N, C-alpha and C positions, 0 to 999 in steps of 0.2 A: 289651830283647827283641832277639834277633839276627835277621839276615836270614832264617835258616832257619825260625824261628818265624813270621815275617811271611809268608813264602812258603807255609808249611803252612796257615796260617789262610786266606790268600787262596785257595788251591786248594780247601780244605774248603768255603769259602763258595760258590765258583763251582760246585763239584760238587753242592752242595745247592740250587743255583738260588736262593740268597737275594740274589744281586747283581742289581740292575736295570741293564739297558743302555738308555740313552736318548740318541738322537741329538740330541734337543732340548737336552740338557745336555752338550755337547761330546763325545758318544759315549763318555763315561767311565763306568765302573761306579759305581753308587751303593749305599751300604749304609744299611739302616734302623737304628734305634736299638739293637735287641737285638744286632745284629752289631757295631756300633760299640763297645758296652759289652764284648762278649766280646773284641774285638780289643785294646781299651785296658786291660781288666782293672780297671775302676773302676765306681763306682755311678752310677746315673742322676743323683742329686743333684750328685755331684762333676763329672760331665760337663757338666751345664747351668750349673753355677757357672763352670766353665772357659770355656764358650761366652760367657757373659755378660761375663766379664772380658777376653775376647779371647785367652785362652791357647789355646783350641781353635777350630777353624773353625766358622763359622755354617752352619746347614742350608740346603739348597735345597728347594724345594717343587715336585716334579713334578706334583702335583695339589693341589687345595684343602685336603685333609685329610691330606696325606702330607708328612712331613719325612724327608730323607735327606742323607747326606754323601758327597762325592766320595771314592772309594777312594784316588785319587792324593794328595789333600790329607792324608788320614789316614796314608798311607805317609810323606809328607814330614814330618809331625808326629812320627811314631815315629822316623824317622831323625834328626831334629833333637834329640829328647829323648835319644837314645842318644849322639849326639855330645857333648852337654853333660855327661853322666855319666861 
């Protein structure tokens, strides 16, 4: 996935207000699972298998029943995957 695609997805997510801004979590945008899966283009099972194995970042929990991932960590992951291929 190129930088253009990542930028477009990031802008679309921000436009649709699906990004959480939380100063408690480094003031970095957080993505919920549906947005992560759309960004990565993989299934829920594949994502959680990657999280369990350490291939993908672990979730943060802004509240008791909410899991989210830092957008910056996902961008770094995508850039790293692109560099490998």
